A tleap script that builds the chain and sets N, CA, C and O, in Angstrom:
source leaprc.protein.ff14SB
mol = sequence {
  NTHR ALA ALA MET TYR SER PHE MET ALA SER
  CYS LYS ARG ASN GLY CYS ASP GLU ARG GLU
  TRP LEU SER ASP ILE PHE ASP ARG VAL GLN
  GLY ILE LYS HIE LYS ASP LEU PHE LYS LEU
  LEU PRO SER ASN TRP ALA LYS TYR ARG GLY
  GLN CLEU
}
set mol.1.N position { 60.477 235.040 151.225 }
set mol.1.CA position { 59.096 235.151 150.821 }
set mol.1.C position { 58.972 235.013 149.307 }
set mol.1.O position { 59.970 235.020 148.587 }
set mol.2.N position { 57.756 234.889 148.844 }
set mol.2.CA position { 57.500 234.735 147.413 }
set mol.2.C position { 57.927 235.978 146.634 }
set mol.2.O position { 58.398 235.868 145.502 }
set mol.3.N position { 57.767 237.146 147.227 }
set mol.3.CA position { 58.152 238.382 146.535 }
set mol.3.C position { 59.649 238.407 146.258 }
set mol.3.O position { 60.072 238.806 145.173 }
set mol.4.N position { 60.446 237.987 147.225 }
set mol.4.CA position { 61.899 237.973 147.036 }
set mol.4.C position { 62.301 236.972 145.955 }
set mol.4.O position { 63.177 237.262 145.140 }
set mol.5.N position { 61.676 235.807 145.942 }
set mol.5.CA position { 61.956 234.830 144.892 }
set mol.5.C position { 61.609 235.403 143.525 }
set mol.5.O position { 62.321 235.171 142.548 }
set mol.6.N position { 60.531 236.139 143.463 }
set mol.6.CA position { 60.121 236.763 142.210 }
set mol.6.C position { 61.156 237.800 141.753 }
set mol.6.O position { 61.514 237.847 140.577 }
set mol.7.N position { 61.626 238.619 142.679 }
set mol.7.CA position { 62.653 239.611 142.338 }
set mol.7.C position { 63.943 238.934 141.880 }
set mol.7.O position { 64.564 239.378 140.914 }
set mol.8.N position { 64.345 237.878 142.554 }
set mol.8.CA position { 65.573 237.173 142.184 }
set mol.8.C position { 65.436 236.531 140.798 }
set mol.8.O position { 66.372 236.563 140.000 }
set mol.9.N position { 64.282 235.958 140.523 }
set mol.9.CA position { 64.040 235.375 139.199 }
set mol.9.C position { 64.057 236.462 138.131 }
set mol.9.O position { 64.565 236.244 137.030 }
set mol.10.N position { 63.509 237.622 138.448 }
set mol.10.CA position { 63.504 238.738 137.512 }
set mol.10.C position { 64.930 239.223 137.251 }
set mol.10.O position { 65.267 239.584 136.123 }
set mol.11.N position { 65.762 239.233 138.282 }
set mol.11.CA position { 67.171 239.599 138.096 }
set mol.11.C position { 67.832 238.655 137.108 }
set mol.11.O position { 68.518 239.093 136.185 }
set mol.12.N position { 67.627 237.377 137.298 }
set mol.12.CA position { 68.241 236.382 136.405 }
set mol.12.C position { 67.758 236.561 134.971 }
set mol.12.O position { 68.552 236.484 134.034 }
set mol.13.N position { 66.456 236.801 134.796 }
set mol.13.CA position { 65.898 236.995 133.448 }
set mol.13.C position { 66.480 238.224 132.769 }
set mol.13.O position { 66.621 238.261 131.547 }
set mol.14.N position { 66.817 239.232 133.570 }
set mol.14.CA position { 67.296 240.494 133.015 }
set mol.14.C position { 68.813 240.651 133.076 }
set mol.14.O position { 69.343 241.719 132.772 }
set mol.15.N position { 69.502 239.594 133.466 }
set mol.15.CA position { 70.959 239.613 133.467 }
set mol.15.C position { 71.590 240.428 134.580 }
set mol.15.O position { 72.745 240.839 134.466 }
set mol.16.N position { 70.854 240.666 135.652 }
set mol.16.CA position { 71.380 241.410 136.806 }
set mol.16.C position { 71.990 240.439 137.810 }
set mol.16.O position { 71.487 239.332 137.999 }
set mol.17.N position { 73.060 240.856 138.441 }
set mol.17.CA position { 73.590 240.104 139.559 }
set mol.17.C position { 72.678 240.371 140.751 }
set mol.17.O position { 72.496 241.520 141.152 }
set mol.18.N position { 72.108 239.314 141.317 }
set mol.18.CA position { 71.096 239.471 142.361 }
set mol.18.C position { 71.626 240.208 143.582 }
set mol.18.O position { 70.947 241.084 144.119 }
set mol.19.N position { 72.811 239.871 144.019 }
set mol.19.CA position { 73.378 240.525 145.215 }
set mol.19.C position { 73.704 241.989 144.953 }
set mol.19.O position { 73.464 242.847 145.803 }
set mol.20.N position { 74.247 242.270 143.782 }
set mol.20.CA position { 74.568 243.653 143.426 }
set mol.20.C position { 73.296 244.496 143.351 }
set mol.20.O position { 73.253 245.616 143.860 }
set mol.21.N position { 72.262 243.947 142.713 }
set mol.21.CA position { 70.987 244.653 142.599 }
set mol.21.C position { 70.399 244.937 143.973 }
set mol.21.O position { 70.007 246.068 144.260 }
set mol.22.N position { 70.335 243.917 144.823 }
set mol.22.CA position { 69.738 244.061 146.136 }
set mol.22.C position { 70.500 245.072 146.983 }
set mol.22.O position { 69.893 245.918 147.639 }
set mol.23.N position { 71.803 244.989 146.972 }
set mol.23.CA position { 72.626 245.940 147.729 }
set mol.23.C position { 72.402 247.363 147.231 }
set mol.23.O position { 72.274 248.290 148.031 }
set mol.24.N position { 72.355 247.535 145.926 }
set mol.24.CA position { 72.175 248.858 145.339 }
set mol.24.C position { 70.805 249.439 145.664 }
set mol.24.O position { 70.704 250.608 146.037 }
set mol.25.N position { 69.758 248.647 145.529 }
set mol.25.CA position { 68.433 249.219 145.785 }
set mol.25.C position { 68.228 249.536 147.259 }
set mol.25.O position { 67.532 250.496 147.591 }
set mol.26.N position { 68.826 248.741 148.152 }
set mol.26.CA position { 68.715 249.067 149.575 }
set mol.26.C position { 69.390 250.402 149.885 }
set mol.26.O position { 68.920 251.155 150.738 }
set mol.27.N position { 70.489 250.693 149.194 }
set mol.27.CA position { 71.169 251.974 149.380 }
set mol.27.C position { 70.360 253.135 148.817 }
set mol.27.O position { 70.396 254.235 149.368 }
set mol.28.N position { 69.642 252.910 147.743 }
set mol.28.CA position { 68.952 253.996 147.041 }
set mol.28.C position { 67.497 254.221 147.439 }
set mol.28.O position { 66.991 255.335 147.301 }
set mol.29.N position { 66.822 253.199 147.923 }
set mol.29.CA position { 65.367 253.266 148.097 }
set mol.29.C position { 64.933 254.378 149.066 }
set mol.29.O position { 63.849 254.937 148.898 }
set mol.30.N position { 65.721 254.700 150.038 }
set mol.30.CA position { 65.326 255.728 151.003 }
set mol.30.C position { 65.306 257.129 150.405 }
set mol.30.O position { 64.514 257.974 150.821 }
set mol.31.N position { 66.174 257.374 149.434 }
set mol.31.CA position { 66.261 258.722 148.891 }
set mol.31.C position { 65.594 258.915 147.547 }
set mol.31.O position { 65.668 260.004 146.978 }
set mol.32.N position { 64.953 257.902 147.029 }
set mol.32.CA position { 64.361 258.009 145.696 }
set mol.32.C position { 62.938 258.561 145.763 }
set mol.32.O position { 62.202 258.291 146.711 }
set mol.33.N position { 62.568 259.322 144.764 }
set mol.33.CA position { 61.207 259.855 144.699 }
set mol.33.C position { 60.238 258.733 144.364 }
set mol.33.O position { 60.582 257.786 143.657 }
set mol.34.N position { 59.029 258.854 144.881 }
set mol.34.CA position { 58.008 257.830 144.675 }
set mol.34.C position { 57.789 257.544 143.194 }
set mol.34.O position { 57.636 256.387 142.802 }
set mol.35.N position { 57.772 258.573 142.382 }
set mol.35.CA position { 57.516 258.403 140.947 }
set mol.35.C position { 58.654 257.671 140.231 }
set mol.35.O position { 58.471 257.212 139.103 }
set mol.36.N position { 59.821 257.554 140.864 }
set mol.36.CA position { 60.964 256.892 140.250 }
set mol.36.C position { 61.213 255.478 140.777 }
set mol.36.O position { 62.197 254.848 140.388 }
set mol.37.N position { 60.354 254.971 141.643 }
set mol.37.CA position { 60.553 253.634 142.211 }
set mol.37.C position { 60.619 252.549 141.144 }
set mol.37.O position { 61.331 251.560 141.318 }
set mol.38.N position { 59.898 252.712 140.054 }
set mol.38.CA position { 59.910 251.710 138.983 }
set mol.38.C position { 61.316 251.503 138.426 }
set mol.38.O position { 61.610 250.444 137.873 }
set mol.39.N position { 62.177 252.494 138.564 }
set mol.39.CA position { 63.542 252.395 138.061 }
set mol.39.C position { 64.380 251.387 138.847 }
set mol.39.O position { 65.425 250.942 138.372 }
set mol.40.N position { 63.927 251.029 140.042 }
set mol.40.CA position { 64.663 250.070 140.861 }
set mol.40.C position { 64.290 248.624 140.568 }
set mol.40.O position { 64.946 247.710 141.069 }
set mol.41.N position { 63.262 248.398 139.776 }
set mol.41.CA position { 62.879 247.030 139.419 }
set mol.41.C position { 63.990 246.399 138.583 }
set mol.41.O position { 64.636 247.087 137.793 }
set mol.42.N position { 64.213 245.111 138.748 }
set mol.42.CA position { 65.296 244.463 137.998 }
set mol.42.C position { 65.217 244.685 136.489 }
set mol.42.O position { 66.252 244.779 135.830 }
set mol.43.N position { 64.035 244.767 135.942 }
set mol.43.CA position { 63.892 244.959 134.495 }
set mol.43.C position { 64.327 246.354 134.040 }
set mol.43.O position { 64.616 246.552 132.860 }
set mol.44.N position { 64.376 247.312 134.951 }
set mol.44.CA position { 64.761 248.687 134.613 }
set mol.44.C position { 66.082 249.117 135.231 }
set mol.44.O position { 66.669 250.109 134.798 }
set mol.45.N position { 66.544 248.412 136.202 }
set mol.45.CA position { 67.673 248.821 137.033 }
set mol.45.C position { 68.926 249.155 136.233 }
set mol.45.O position { 69.507 250.221 136.434 }
set mol.46.N position { 69.353 248.285 135.344 }
set mol.46.CA position { 70.585 248.526 134.588 }
set mol.46.C position { 70.466 249.769 133.713 }
set mol.46.O position { 71.428 250.523 133.563 }
set mol.47.N position { 69.303 249.978 133.143 }
set mol.47.CA position { 69.076 251.125 132.259 }
set mol.47.C position { 69.162 252.450 133.012 }
set mol.47.O position { 69.747 253.412 132.513 }
set mol.48.N position { 68.581 252.505 134.214 }
set mol.48.CA position { 68.478 253.755 134.957 }
set mol.48.C position { 69.523 253.904 136.051 }
set mol.48.O position { 69.579 254.942 136.710 }
set mol.49.N position { 70.339 252.904 136.255 }
set mol.49.CA position { 71.265 252.897 137.390 }
set mol.49.C position { 72.131 254.156 137.467 }
set mol.49.O position { 72.300 254.716 138.550 }
set mol.50.N position { 72.665 254.599 136.368 }
set mol.50.CA position { 73.516 255.781 136.359 }
set mol.50.C position { 72.760 257.083 136.544 }
set mol.50.O position { 73.374 258.120 136.798 }
set mol.51.N position { 71.448 257.052 136.424 }
set mol.51.CA position { 70.630 258.253 136.532 }
set mol.51.C position { 70.039 258.452 137.917 }
set mol.51.O position { 69.442 259.493 138.190 }
set mol.52.N position { 70.195 257.471 138.794 }
set mol.52.CA position { 69.570 257.555 140.121 }
set mol.52.C position { 70.473 258.248 141.108 }
set mol.52.O position { 70.109 258.406 142.273 }
savepdb mol mol.pdb
quit
């Protein structure tokens, strides 16, 4: 879908490995608080990864 293409493009812009990011967020999304979902976006993921 268009949303996935957008996320993958965002990963590339932010220097994230797309597969690593996707695998990590799928593991974390179920247990994360709603207010912290922004931390899973590719633009924030590397910065907050160790804090999640």
